[in-house]
VEXDREN-2710 file (C-alpha; in Angstrom, 1 decimal):
% VEXDREN-2710
k/r/px/py/pz
1/MET/-58.9/71.4/-21.8
2/ARG/-56.7/68.3/-22.3
3/GLN/-59.6/66.5/-24.0
4/LEU/-60.1/69.5/-26.4
5/LEU/-56.4/69.5/-27.3
6/ALA/-56.4/65.8/-27.9
7/ALA/-59.6/65.8/-30.0
8/TYR/-58.6/68.9/-32.0
9/PRO/-54.7/69.1/-32.3
10/ALA/-54.9/72.5/-34.1
11/SER/-56.5/74.0/-31.0
12/LYS/-53.2/73.4/-29.3
13/LEU/-51.7/75.9/-31.8
14/LEU/-54.6/78.3/-31.6
15/LEU/-54.9/78.4/-27.8
16/ASN/-51.3/78.0/-26.7
17/HIS/-49.6/81.1/-25.3
18/ALA/-53.0/82.7/-24.8
19/ASP/-51.3/84.4/-21.9
20/ALA/-48.9/86.2/-24.3
21/TRP/-51.3/87.5/-26.9
22/GLY/-53.9/88.1/-24.1
23/THR/-51.4/90.3/-22.3
24/ALA/-50.7/92.2/-25.6
25/LEU/-54.4/92.8/-26.0
26/ILE/-54.7/94.2/-22.4
27/ILE/-51.7/96.5/-23.0
28/SER/-53.1/97.9/-26.2
29/MET/-56.5/98.4/-24.7
30/VAL/-55.0/100.2/-21.7
31/MET/-53.0/102.5/-24.0
32/LEU/-56.2/103.5/-25.9
33/LEU/-58.1/104.1/-22.6
34/VAL/-55.3/106.2/-21.1
35/HIS/-55.2/108.5/-24.1
36/ASP/-59.0/108.4/-24.9
37/ALA/-58.1/107.2/-28.4
38/VAL/-60.8/104.6/-29.0
39/THR/-61.8/104.9/-32.7
40/ALA/-62.6/102.5/-35.4
41/GLN/-59.1/102.8/-36.7
42/THR/-57.4/102.2/-33.4
43/VAL/-59.7/99.3/-32.5
44/LEU/-58.3/97.4/-35.4
45/LEU/-55.0/97.6/-33.6
46/LEU/-56.4/95.3/-31.0
47/GLY/-56.8/92.5/-33.5
48/ALA/-53.4/93.2/-35.1
49/TYR/-51.7/93.1/-31.7
50/SER/-53.3/89.9/-30.7
51/GLY/-52.7/88.2/-34.0
52/GLY/-49.1/89.5/-34.2
53/TYR/-48.2/88.1/-30.8
54/TRP/-50.0/84.8/-31.5
55/LEU/-47.8/84.6/-34.7
56/ALA/-44.6/85.5/-32.8
57/PHE/-45.1/82.8/-30.2
58/ALA/-46.2/80.2/-32.9
59/LEU/-42.9/80.9/-34.7
60/ASN/-41.1/80.5/-31.4
61/ASP/-42.7/77.1/-30.9
62/PHE/-41.8/76.1/-34.4
63/TYR/-38.1/76.8/-33.9
64/ASP/-38.1/75.6/-30.3
65/ALA/-39.5/72.1/-31.2
66/PRO/-36.0/70.4/-31.1
67/VAL/-35.5/71.8/-27.5
68/ASP/-39.1/71.3/-26.3
69/VAL/-39.0/67.6/-27.2
70/LEU/-36.8/67.1/-24.1
71/ASP/-39.3/68.5/-21.7
72/PRO/-42.5/66.4/-21.1
73/ILE/-44.7/69.4/-20.4
74/LYS/-43.5/71.6/-23.2
75/ARG/-43.5/68.6/-25.6
76/GLU/-47.2/68.1/-24.9
77/ARG/-48.0/71.8/-25.4
78/ASN/-45.9/72.5/-28.5
79/TYR/-47.9/71.8/-31.6
80/PHE/-44.8/71.4/-33.8
81/VAL/-43.1/68.7/-31.8
82/GLY/-43.3/65.5/-33.9
83/ARG/-45.3/67.2/-36.6
84/ARG/-44.2/68.4/-40.1
85/VAL/-46.0/71.4/-41.5
86/GLY/-46.2/71.8/-45.3
87/TRP/-45.9/75.0/-47.3
88/GLY/-49.6/74.8/-48.1
89/ASN/-50.6/75.0/-44.5
90/LEU/-48.0/77.7/-43.8
91/THR/-49.3/79.9/-46.6
92/ALA/-52.9/79.4/-45.6
93/VAL/-52.1/80.8/-42.1
94/LEU/-49.4/83.4/-42.9
95/LEU/-50.8/85.1/-46.0
96/PRO/-54.2/86.2/-44.4
97/LEU/-52.4/87.3/-41.3
98/LEU/-49.8/89.3/-43.1
99/LEU/-52.4/90.9/-45.3
100/PHE/-54.4/91.9/-42.2
101/PHE/-51.3/93.4/-40.5
102/LEU/-50.5/95.3/-43.7
103/THR/-54.0/96.7/-44.0
104/VAL/-54.1/97.8/-40.3
105/PHE/-50.6/99.4/-40.1
106/ALA/-50.9/101.0/-43.6
107/GLN/-53.6/103.3/-42.1
108/PHE/-50.9/105.0/-40.1
109/GLY/-48.7/105.8/-43.1
110/ARG/-44.9/105.3/-43.4
111/LEU/-44.5/105.1/-39.6
112/GLY/-47.1/102.3/-39.4
113/LEU/-45.3/100.3/-42.1
114/LEU/-41.9/100.9/-40.5
115/LEU/-43.2/99.7/-37.1
116/LEU/-44.7/96.6/-38.8
117/ALA/-41.4/95.8/-40.5
118/ILE/-39.6/96.1/-37.1
119/CYS/-42.2/93.7/-35.5
120/LEU/-41.8/91.1/-38.3
121/PHE/-38.0/91.3/-38.1
122/ILE/-38.0/90.8/-34.3
123/MET/-40.4/87.9/-34.6
124/TRP/-37.9/86.2/-36.9
125/ALA/-34.7/87.3/-35.3
126/TYR/-35.7/86.3/-31.7
127/SER/-36.5/82.6/-32.5
128/ALA/-35.0/81.7/-35.9
129/PRO/-31.4/80.9/-36.8
130/PRO/-28.9/82.3/-37.6
131/LEU/-29.6/85.2/-35.2
132/ARG/-31.8/83.4/-32.7
133/LEU/-31.5/86.1/-30.1
134/LYS/-33.1/84.0/-27.4
135/SER/-30.0/81.8/-27.4
136/ARG/-27.6/84.7/-27.0
137/PRO/-27.1/85.5/-23.2
138/GLY/-28.0/89.1/-22.4
139/LEU/-29.7/89.7/-25.7
140/ASP/-32.3/87.1/-24.9
141/ILE/-33.7/88.9/-21.8
142/LEU/-33.1/92.4/-23.3
143/THR/-35.1/91.6/-26.4
144/HIS/-37.9/90.1/-24.3
145/ALA/-37.9/93.1/-22.0
146/LEU/-38.1/95.6/-24.9
147/PHE/-40.5/93.9/-27.3
148/VAL/-42.9/91.6/-25.5
149/GLN/-44.8/93.9/-23.1
150/THR/-43.1/97.3/-23.5
151/PHE/-43.2/97.7/-27.3
152/PRO/-47.0/97.3/-27.7
153/TYR/-47.6/100.3/-25.5
154/VAL/-44.8/102.4/-27.0
155/MET/-45.8/101.5/-30.5
156/GLY/-49.4/102.5/-29.8
157/LEU/-48.3/105.9/-28.5
158/LEU/-46.3/106.4/-31.7
159/LEU/-49.1/105.3/-34.0
160/ILE/-51.8/107.6/-32.5
161/GLY/-49.3/110.5/-32.1
162/ALA/-50.0/110.8/-28.4
163/ARG/-48.5/113.4/-26.1
164/TRP/-46.4/111.4/-23.7
165/THR/-47.1/112.0/-20.0
166/LEU/-45.6/111.1/-16.7
167/LEU/-48.2/108.3/-16.4
168/ASP/-46.9/106.8/-19.7
169/GLY/-43.4/106.9/-18.3
170/PHE/-44.4/104.9/-15.2
171/ILE/-46.5/102.4/-17.2
172/ILE/-43.6/101.8/-19.7
173/ALA/-41.1/101.3/-16.8
174/ILE/-43.4/98.8/-15.1
175/LEU/-44.0/97.0/-18.4
176/PHE/-40.3/96.8/-19.1
177/PHE/-39.6/95.2/-15.7
178/ALA/-42.7/93.0/-15.9
179/SER/-41.4/91.6/-19.3
180/LEU/-37.8/91.3/-18.1
181/THR/-38.8/89.4/-14.9
182/ALA/-41.2/87.2/-16.8
183/GLN/-38.4/86.0/-19.1
184/ILE/-36.0/85.6/-16.2
185/GLU/-38.6/83.5/-14.4
186/GLN/-39.2/81.4/-17.4
187/GLN/-35.5/80.7/-17.8
188/VAL/-35.3/79.7/-14.2
189/ARG/-38.1/77.2/-14.8
190/ASP/-36.5/75.8/-18.0
191/PHE/-32.9/75.9/-16.6
192/ALA/-32.3/72.1/-16.7
193/VAL/-33.5/71.6/-20.3
194/ASP/-31.9/74.8/-21.6
195/ALA/-28.5/73.7/-20.1
196/GLN/-28.6/70.6/-22.2
197/MET/-29.3/72.3/-25.6
198/GLU/-28.4/75.9/-25.7
199/GLN/-27.1/78.9/-23.8
200/THR/-29.3/81.5/-22.2
201/PHE/-28.8/84.3/-19.7
202/ALA/-29.7/82.0/-16.9
203/THR/-27.4/79.1/-17.9
204/ARG/-24.6/81.6/-18.2
205/LEU/-25.2/83.4/-14.9
206/GLY/-26.1/80.3/-12.9
207/PHE/-29.3/79.1/-11.2
208/GLU/-29.0/80.6/-7.8
209/ARG/-27.8/84.0/-9.0
210/THR/-30.6/84.2/-11.6
211/ASN/-33.1/83.4/-8.9
212/LEU/-31.7/86.3/-6.8
213/LEU/-31.8/88.6/-9.9
214/LEU/-35.4/87.7/-10.4
215/LYS/-36.3/88.8/-6.8
216/VAL/-34.2/92.0/-7.2
217/THR/-35.8/93.1/-10.5
218/THR/-39.3/92.2/-9.2
219/ALA/-38.6/94.4/-6.2
220/VAL/-37.5/97.3/-8.5
221/MET/-40.7/96.9/-10.5
222/MET/-42.8/97.0/-7.3
223/LEU/-40.9/100.0/-6.0
224/ILE/-41.7/101.9/-9.2
225/ALA/-45.4/101.1/-8.8
226/ILE/-45.3/102.2/-5.1
227/ILE/-43.7/105.5/-6.1
228/GLY/-46.4/106.0/-8.7
229/LEU/-49.0/105.3/-6.1
230/ALA/-47.4/107.7/-3.6
231/ILE/-47.4/110.6/-6.0
232/ARG/-50.9/109.7/-7.3
233/VAL/-49.9/109.3/-10.9
234/PHE/-52.2/106.3/-11.6
235/PRO/-55.9/106.7/-12.3
236/PRO/-58.1/104.3/-10.3
237/PHE/-58.7/101.9/-13.2
238/ILE/-54.9/101.3/-13.6
239/ILE/-54.5/100.5/-9.9
240/THR/-56.7/97.5/-10.3
241/PHE/-54.1/95.9/-12.6
242/GLY/-51.6/96.0/-9.8
243/ALA/-53.9/94.3/-7.4
244/LEU/-54.6/91.5/-10.0
245/GLY/-50.9/90.9/-10.7
246/LEU/-49.7/91.2/-7.1
247/PRO/-50.3/87.5/-6.0
248/ALA/-48.1/86.2/-8.9
249/PHE/-45.3/88.7/-8.1
250/LEU/-45.4/88.0/-4.4
251/HIS/-45.2/84.3/-5.1
252/ARG/-41.7/84.8/-6.5
253/PHE/-40.6/85.8/-2.9
254/LEU/-42.6/83.2/-1.0
255/ARG/-41.9/80.0/-2.9
256/GLN/-38.9/77.8/-2.5
257/GLN/-36.0/78.3/-4.9
258/HIS/-36.5/75.1/-6.9
259/VAL/-40.3/75.5/-7.0
260/PRO/-41.4/76.8/-10.4
261/ARG/-44.0/79.6/-10.8
262/SER/-47.6/78.7/-10.5
263/GLU/-49.0/78.6/-14.1
264/TRP/-52.5/78.7/-12.8
265/LEU/-51.8/81.8/-10.7
266/VAL/-50.3/83.6/-13.7
267/LEU/-53.1/82.5/-16.1
268/GLY/-55.7/83.4/-13.5
269/SER/-54.3/86.9/-13.1
270/ILE/-54.2/87.4/-16.9
271/ALA/-57.7/86.0/-17.4
272/ALA/-59.1/88.3/-14.7
273/ALA/-57.2/91.3/-16.3
274/VAL/-58.7/90.5/-19.7
275/VAL/-62.2/90.4/-18.3
276/TYR/-61.7/93.6/-16.3
277/THR/-60.1/95.5/-19.2
278/THR/-62.8/94.4/-21.6
279/ALA/-65.5/95.6/-19.2
280/VAL/-63.8/99.0/-18.8
281/PHE/-63.2/99.3/-22.5
282/ILE/-66.9/98.6/-23.3
283/TYR/-68.0/101.0/-20.6
284/SER/-65.8/103.7/-22.1
285/LEU/-67.5/103.3/-25.5
286/TYR/-70.8/104.4/-24.1
287/GLN/-69.5/107.4/-22.2
END
């Protein structure tokens, strides 16, 4: 992978944050499977979700470059550190993406266009000044919790006009806490660098208390999942996702306080989930 990134610098931009847009792809596929809503129209949402989250995290890297330059690992991963991007290159990437998003969401009428506008606004507001919500303690983790993993599922329900069920409620609650804890965990990992450059929820609360909050919120998420299992609200194919994510969640309780999360454990869980979801999705097409 390192040789690929060195030989083709643009691949760093294309492949970075694959865990983020891969997760969005999984969530959108699960939503369609739960509601038996796989059609040519909704399948286009898969591409729009993946492309949208890729763009959101690319924008995040663009505006994070002055901060990421202080961290050796993030400096190596961030395509925009030490690199100037001209308007011609920006237009060549953004224009086709925006036209694709507009085409996909316009199929769903005014609601689709409204949701697209919300998505584009949040992409900008989260990372770019003057709002830069990710540097506003409290709003940083709340925005992440609402829009990174939760919103793809909720937006899908709205677009297909689904009848919301108890299962949807459990899935949305779990996604909210999964997204919340992922951001808290990332802020714990980046605490030293963030403390030098900007304020975050973690730098305001303190390292030890943020670590404790990470464990508490992870426990709440797992408790919600256990309750769902106890009342048998989850279909069998959903339970597998819990098994795939469990090692990464348990690692939060087992590792030492100053040991960061295992990136390979997280990426491995997501990769396995992508393969599993794709297999279930393809199987459903022939049923």
